[in-house]
MOPAC internal coordinates of N, CA, C and O (Angstrom, degrees):
PM7 1SCF
backbone

  N    0.0000 0     0.00 0     0.00 0    0    0    0
  C    1.4482 1     0.00 0     0.00 0    1    0    0
  C    1.5198 1   110.55 1     0.00 0    2    1    0
  O    1.2310 1   120.59 1  -126.06 1    3    2    1
  N    1.2899 1   116.48 1    53.94 1    3    2    1
  C    1.4566 1   121.50 1  -177.86 1    5    3    2
  C    1.5304 1   112.10 1   -63.51 1    6    5    3
  O    1.2310 1   119.97 1   157.27 1    7    6    5
  N    1.3239 1   117.66 1   -22.73 1    7    6    5
  C    1.4652 1   120.36 1  -179.58 1    9    7    6
  C    1.5241 1   111.95 1   -66.52 1   10    9    7
  O    1.2310 1   119.72 1   157.44 1   11   10    9
  N    1.3167 1   118.13 1   -22.56 1   11   10    9
  C    1.4634 1   121.42 1  -177.47 1   13   11   10
  C    1.5218 1   113.34 1   -95.53 1   14   13   11
  O    1.2310 1   119.94 1   173.78 1   15   14   13
  N    1.3069 1   117.71 1    -6.22 1   15   14   13
  C    1.4586 1   120.77 1  -177.03 1   17   15   14
  C    1.5268 1   110.50 1   -61.14 1   18   17   15
  O    1.2310 1   121.01 1   -53.55 1   19   18   17
  N    1.3342 1   115.68 1   126.45 1   19   18   17
  C    1.4598 1   121.59 1  -179.87 1   21   19   18
  C    1.5251 1   114.08 1    85.01 1   22   21   19
  O    1.2310 1   119.52 1   176.92 1   23   22   21
  N    1.3148 1   118.52 1    -3.08 1   23   22   21
  C    1.4681 1   122.14 1   179.84 1   25   23   22
  C    1.5258 1   109.86 1   -86.14 1   26   25   23
  O    1.2310 1   120.62 1   -18.45 1   27   26   25
  N    1.3168 1   116.42 1   161.55 1   27   26   25
  C    1.4594 1   123.54 1   176.03 1   29   27   26
  C    1.5269 1   108.26 1  -112.52 1   30   29   27
  O    1.2310 1   120.45 1   -45.54 1   31   30   29
  N    1.3418 1   116.74 1   134.46 1   31   30   29
  C    1.4613 1   121.09 1  -174.92 1   33   31   30
  C    1.5180 1   111.73 1  -117.48 1   34   33   31
  O    1.2310 1   121.02 1   -40.54 1   35   34   33
  N    1.3257 1   115.66 1   139.46 1   35   34   33
  C    1.4581 1   124.42 1   168.18 1   37   35   34
  C    1.5199 1   105.69 1  -115.03 1   38   37   35
  O    1.2310 1   120.13 1   -63.04 1   39   38   37
  N    1.3156 1   117.36 1   116.96 1   39   38   37
  C    1.4587 1   121.49 1  -174.67 1   41   39   38
  C    1.5180 1   110.41 1  -109.96 1   42   41   39
  O    1.2310 1   120.54 1   -61.45 1   43   42   41
  N    1.3217 1   116.57 1   118.55 1   43   42   41
  C    1.4622 1   122.39 1   176.72 1   45   43   42
  C    1.5163 1   108.83 1  -113.46 1   46   45   43
  O    1.2310 1   121.21 1   -70.19 1   47   46   45
  N    1.3058 1   115.30 1   109.81 1   47   46   45
  C    1.4516 1   120.48 1   178.72 1   49   47   46
  C    1.5203 1   110.51 1   -94.63 1   50   49   47
  O    1.2310 1   121.11 1   -11.45 1   51   50   49
  N    1.3136 1   115.48 1   168.55 1   51   50   49
  C    1.4602 1   121.39 1  -179.91 1   53   51   50
  C    1.5248 1   108.91 1  -121.75 1   54   53   51
  O    1.2310 1   120.87 1   -38.98 1   55   54   53
  N    1.3138 1   115.95 1   141.02 1   55   54   53
  C    1.4626 1   121.46 1  -176.54 1   57   55   54
  C    1.5198 1   112.09 1   -58.38 1   58   57   55
  O    1.2310 1   119.58 1   138.46 1   59   58   57
  N    1.3243 1   118.41 1   -41.54 1   59   58   57
  C    1.4653 1   122.05 1  -178.02 1   61   59   58
  C    1.5316 1   112.52 1   -91.82 1   62   61   59
  O    1.2310 1   120.39 1  -179.59 1   63   62   61
  N    1.3221 1   116.86 1     0.41 1   63   62   61
  C    1.4583 1   121.33 1  -179.63 1   65   63   62
  C    1.5134 1   110.09 1  -120.04 1   66   65   63
  O    1.2310 1   120.84 1    53.80 1   67   66   65
  N    1.3066 1   116.00 1  -126.20 1   67   66   65
  C    1.4658 1   121.72 1   179.81 1   69   67   66
  C    1.5271 1   108.41 1   -94.24 1   70   69   67
  O    1.2310 1   119.60 1   -60.41 1   71   70   69
  N    1.3386 1   118.38 1   119.59 1   71   70   69
  C    1.4582 1   120.63 1  -179.87 1   73   71   70
  C    1.5334 1   112.50 1   -73.30 1   74   73   71
  O    1.2310 1   120.97 1   -24.86 1   75   74   73
  N    1.3136 1   115.76 1   155.14 1   75   74   73
  C    1.4649 1   121.93 1  -179.16 1   77   75   74
  C    1.5137 1   114.31 1   -55.55 1   78   77   75
  O    1.2310 1   118.86 1   132.97 1   79   78   77
  N    1.3487 1   119.79 1   -47.03 1   79   78   77
  C    1.4634 1   119.61 1   179.95 1   81   79   78
  C    1.5319 1   113.60 1   -61.59 1   82   81   79
  O    1.2310 1   119.94 1   149.15 1   83   82   81
  N    1.3233 1   117.72 1   -30.85 1   83   82   81
  C    1.4651 1   120.51 1   177.19 1   85   83   82
  C    1.5276 1   109.83 1   -67.31 1   86   85   83
  O    1.2310 1   120.18 1   139.06 1   87   86   85
  N    1.3291 1   117.27 1   -40.94 1   87   86   85
  C    1.4584 1   120.34 1   176.97 1   89   87   86
  C    1.5212 1   110.71 1   -65.87 1   90   89   87
  O    1.2310 1   120.45 1   140.88 1   91   90   89
  N    1.3369 1   116.75 1   -39.12 1   91   90   89
  C    1.4641 1   120.47 1   178.66 1   93   91   90
  C    1.5242 1   110.61 1   -61.21 1   94   93   91
  O    1.2310 1   120.22 1   141.40 1   95   94   93
  N    1.3318 1   117.18 1   -38.60 1   95   94   93
  C    1.4641 1   120.98 1   177.87 1   97   95   94
  C    1.5319 1   111.20 1   -64.04 1   98   97   95
  O    1.2310 1   120.66 1   140.58 1   99   98   97
  N    1.3098 1   116.34 1   -39.42 1   99   98   97
  C    1.4713 1   120.71 1  -179.75 1  101   99   98
  C    1.5294 1   110.62 1   -65.20 1  102  101   99
  O    1.2310 1   120.17 1   138.25 1  103  102  101
  N    1.3283 1   117.28 1   -41.75 1  103  102  101
  C    1.4593 1   121.29 1  -175.77 1  105  103  102
  C    1.5275 1   113.66 1   -90.83 1  106  105  103
  O    1.2310 1   119.57 1  -177.56 1  107  106  105
  N    1.3291 1   118.43 1     2.44 1  107  106  105
  C    1.4675 1   121.88 1  -175.36 1  109  107  106
  C    1.5313 1   112.59 1   -58.70 1  110  109  107
  O    1.2310 1   119.62 1   141.14 1  111  110  109
  N    1.3051 1   118.33 1   -38.86 1  111  110  109
  C    1.4656 1   121.56 1  -177.48 1  113  111  110
  C    1.5296 1   113.24 1  -103.33 1  114  113  111
  O    1.2310 1   120.49 1  -158.90 1  115  114  113
  N    1.3270 1   116.67 1    21.10 1  115  114  113
  C    1.4608 1   120.44 1  -176.59 1  117  115  114
  C    1.5204 1   113.41 1   -85.61 1  118  117  115
  O    1.2310 1   120.30 1   167.21 1  119  118  117
  N    1.3281 1   117.02 1   -12.79 1  119  118  117
  C    1.4640 1   120.23 1  -175.71 1  121  119  118
  C    1.5114 1   112.12 1    92.45 1  122  121  119
  O    1.2310 1   120.19 1   174.47 1  123  122  121
  N    1.3262 1   117.24 1    -5.53 1  123  122  121
  C    1.4617 1   121.56 1   178.58 1  125  123  122
  C    1.5256 1   109.72 1   -88.30 1  126  125  123
  O    1.2310 1   121.08 1   -24.90 1  127  126  125
  N    1.3236 1   115.55 1   155.10 1  127  126  125
  C    1.4634 1   121.47 1   176.82 1  129  127  126
  C    1.5314 1   108.55 1   -97.19 1  130  129  127
  O    1.2310 1   120.13 1   -56.28 1  131  130  129
  N    1.3184 1   117.36 1   123.72 1  131  130  129
  C    1.4634 1   121.78 1   178.96 1  133  131  130
  C    1.5241 1   107.94 1   -89.50 1  134  133  131
  O    1.2310 1   121.03 1   -70.90 1  135  134  133
  N    1.3286 1   115.63 1   109.10 1  135  134  133
  C    1.4602 1   121.01 1  -178.19 1  137  135  134
  C    1.5238 1   111.89 1   -82.14 1  138  137  135
  O    1.2310 1   120.73 1   144.07 1  139  138  137
  N    1.3306 1   116.21 1   -35.93 1  139  138  137
  C    1.4611 1   120.36 1  -174.62 1  141  139  138
  C    1.5183 1   108.79 1  -154.34 1  142  141  139
  O    1.2310 1   120.87 1   -43.12 1  143  142  141
  N    1.3214 1   115.94 1   136.88 1  143  142  141
  C    1.4571 1   121.72 1   176.92 1  145  143  142
  C    1.5221 1   108.19 1  -141.04 1  146  145  143
  O    1.2310 1   120.34 1   -53.30 1  147  146  145
  N    1.3175 1   116.95 1   126.70 1  147  146  145
  C    1.4682 1   120.64 1  -179.04 1  149  147  146
  C    1.5226 1   109.78 1  -148.97 1  150  149  147
  O    1.2310 1   121.75 1   -21.64 1  151  150  149
  N    1.3306 1   114.25 1   158.36 1  151  150  149
  C    1.4563 1   121.46 1   174.28 1  153  151  150
  C    1.5174 1   106.99 1  -115.98 1  154  153  151
  O    1.2310 1   120.49 1   -55.05 1  155  154  153
  N    1.3103 1   116.66 1   124.95 1  155  154  153
  C    1.4647 1   122.38 1  -177.52 1  157  155  154
  C    1.5248 1   110.08 1  -121.88 1  158  157  155
  O    1.2310 1   121.24 1   -15.25 1  159  158  157
  N    1.3133 1   115.24 1   164.75 1  159  158  157
  C    1.4587 1   122.10 1   175.51 1  161  159  158
  C    1.5323 1   107.73 1  -110.95 1  162  161  159
  O    1.2310 1   120.46 1   -71.88 1  163  162  161
  N    1.3149 1   116.73 1   108.12 1  163  162  161
  C    1.4670 1   121.88 1  -179.31 1  165  163  162
  C    1.5171 1   109.08 1   -95.42 1  166  165  163
  O    1.2310 1   120.69 1   -63.40 1  167  166  165
  N    1.3127 1   116.29 1   116.60 1  167  166  165
  C    1.4644 1   121.38 1  -178.15 1  169  167  166
  C    1.5051 1   109.79 1  -111.49 1  170  169  167
  O    1.2310 1   120.10 1   180.00 1  171  170  169

């Protein structure tokens, strides 16, 4: 994932979809900095 190296990420997960911590795990070794990760309920 060289395209993300040096980028900053804001991760918004969804309760019924992909949660924020799961996305953070996926991007952990991408070279990007995770600034914020949360799981919300969008109604």
